N, C-alpha and C positions, 0 to 999 in steps of 0.2 A: 402310725404316724405318716403324714404324706409329706415330701419335699416341697417346699417353694422357693428354692434358692437356685439360681440360674447356674452358677459353677458346679454346685452337688450333683446335677442330672448327669456329669459326665463320669464314666467309669475310669476314665484317665487319672483321675485327679482327687483321689480319696484322701492324701496328704495335704496336699497344696489347698485344697476348698475346705477343709477342716470337718469333711463327713464324719457322720457318726462311727463310732469304732465297730467293729464286729460286735464285741461285748455288748454294745449297746444296743446295736440292733438284733441280738439274742432275746433281750428282755422282753421286746412287743414288736409287731410287724411294722416294718419299714416299708414304702413304698416311693417309687420315682428317684430313689437315691442311687447314683451310679448305674442308670439302666440304658444310658445311650453312649455310643461310640463317639469319641471326639471328633470324629470326621463326619458326624452326622449331625449338623448344626441345629439347636433346638431353640424355635422362635416361641414368644410368648402364646401364639395360638397353638402351636404343637403341644407346649405343656399343659395349656387350658382343656385341650380335648383329653389328655392323657389324666389330668386330674379328675375331671368328670368321671372318666372310666374308674378310678381309683375309688372316687367318693361313692359310686354306685355300688362298686363290689362291697365296699365296708357297710354301707346300710342294707343291702341284701345278707349279709352275715350279721345283722343286730349289731354292729360296731358302730363307735361313734368316731368318725375321722377327724384327726387333728392336724391342720396345716402349719407347717411352722418353716420360717423362712424370711430372708430379707428383701427379695426382688419384689418392690411394689407393682412393676407392671404385669408381672406373672399374675398376681393377686388381684389388682384391677381388673385385668383379661378376663378372668374366671369368673369373677362377680358380675361385672357389668356389660361382659362381652367385648367384641372387637369389631372393628371398622371392616366391611366388606370390599377391602381395596382388591381389586382384580389382580391377576400374575403381573409381575413386572416384566416388561420386554428385555430378555438378556441382554439384547445387545445395548439399551438405556442403562441396565445395571452395571455392566462393564465398563462403559465410560465413564458413568458417574465414581465408582469405585477406583478408577485411575487417576481421578483429581486429586491434586496434593489439597491437603486441610484448608488452607486459606482459599484457594481456587474454588473448592466446592460451596464454602460458605458465601463467597464475594456471588457465585453463581445462583445461590439459594436467596439471596437480598435481591436479586433482579427478577426472580421468577415466583417467588413466595415470600414476599417483605416480611408479612405477619409471622412465619414460622422462623426466619431467620432474628427477628427480633426475641423470640421466645427461646432459640436454642444456641447454646454458650459457642462460641466460634471454634473452641476446642473439642466440642463434643462432634467426634467424626461420624459416630453411628448413628447418631438422630439427625446429623446433616444429610448424610448420604440418605437416608430412608425418607426425608421429606422431599429433596430433590428427586430421586428417582421417581417417587409417585406422582409428583407435577408433571414432570418430563413423559412418564409413561401413560397416564392417566388423562392428562389434561384438565384433572381436578387437584386442589390442594388435600394434604393429609387431613386438615381439621374438616374439610368439607366431608370427608368420608368417615370421619371419626364422629359426626352428628348423627351417623345411622347404625351404630354398633348393636349387633346381634349377638346371639348366643349366651348371654350371661346367666348365671345361676341364681343372682341376687335375691329374685322374687320366689324363689322356688325352695330354699333353704332357711332353716332357722339359724342365724349366724350368732355366735359369742365371741366375737372380737376382743382381743387385748394387744395393746401396743407398748413394747417396751421400750422405754425412754429412760434409759439408767443414766444416773450422773456422767457427766462428759470425763471427769478425770479418771473414775472407775473403769468407764469404756475405754479409754485411751490406753490405761493400763492393760487391760485383757487384750487388745489390738497388737500392742507390742509382744505380749506372751505368747500369742497365736503366731505371730509371724517369726517367732524363734523356734517354735515347734514344726513350723512349715519349713524353716531353713535348716533342717536336720539332714542326716546323710539320706534317710529315707524320702525326704522331701527333693532333695537334689537328684536322687535316681530316678523319682517319678518324672520330674521334667527331662533328664538327660533321654529316658525312653520315648517321652512325647515328642523331642525334637527329632529323633531318629525317624519318625514318622514322615518329616517335610509337609506337614501340614500347611494351607494357606496362612499368611501372616493374620489375616483377616477374621480366620475363624474365631468363633466365641472361646473355643476351649483355650485358643493362644494367647488370647487379650486377658485372661484370669491374672488376677493380682497374685503375684508370686511367680508365675511361668516367666514373664519379662524380665523380673531381676535376677531369679536364679539363672535364667538363659543367659542374661548379660555376664554374669559371675562364670559360667562355664565356657563362653567363648573368649573368657579373657578382657571383656571389655569394661570389667570393675571389679575391684578386689572385694574380697570377701564382707568386710566389715561396711564398704561402701555399698554392695547390694543389700546388705541385712538393713542398713540405716533407709534406703531408698525404699525396700518393701514395707517396713515399718510406717514410713511417711504416707505412703500409696494407701495402706489399709487404713489408716487414721482420717485421711482425706474421704475415702469412701464412706467410711462411718459416719462424717460429718454429713455427707450428701443424703445419705439414707436417713439420718435423724432429723433434718430438715425435711424431707419427703414424708416422713411418717408423722411428723407434728402437724404439717399443714395439709396435706392432700386427703387422708382419710375423712370419712363424716364425722363432724364435731361430736357426735354422740357417742362414738366408739372410744371406751375407757383407755386412758394413759396411764401406765404405772411407771413412775418416774423414781423408783428405789432401786438401789445395786440388788441384782437378782442373787442373793446369796442367803444362806441361813435360813431362818423363819420367814423371809422375804418370799422366798420359793413358794412355801404353801399359801401366803397370802394372795399370791398372782394365782395360784389354782383355785383358791376359794372365789376370787373375782370370777372365773371362768365356770365356776360351779362345778369342779373337777375335783378328784382326790389326788394328791400329789404321788407319784410312782414310789414304789418302795426303796 
């Protein structure tokens, strides 16, 4: 099993990212789960390189690598490749990241109008990326993306399956998940992370659950308010993932739209032409 979830790569976030338990990991080999320190930001390109190596190791051992996770950008980068964008000038990056959200999007509207039209004004990560690329390279990110290289899609036989469970079932699972995150163990995990004083924009610090529990620990929100905020953020993120996976992958990738429980799990594995785990 190879992780394709951007939060589960960080060893700091076993509880908050809902990583497989130690018992689950003991049942079958797991790769790229909790393998990076929170101070070591993992980009899609970083993960794709590591995933290629893990897939190669599995093939060399005569095993079938199974990728699981909901970070569509990671999966798309691995399969389709990545734009060969040069290293961003550190001074440009620092200036862009210092801009307020509204200022950054307004600047992007002036310098790359097409990108500004595609990106939500509140999407700080994508706005900053598009702006720093156009300022540092004098080419738009979309122009670079037309030259993607390094994908493995043409070199492997894919058996994709997109899980699109009923929304009411999914939302109930989201709420249940955040209840478990907001446990004593999850709170302690965030407390230890905060002691590291990592940059606020570090991916590990922006994971859902970290912000809400941090607000609770700092006395900025009461427990019930922080719990409600975390549940809402989880459902909102699930909604964005749901929309992305419904629309972005190829139309011929099968969609499984049943609640993933009971005998439906066996049917999902049969669609992948695999046997369910014992």
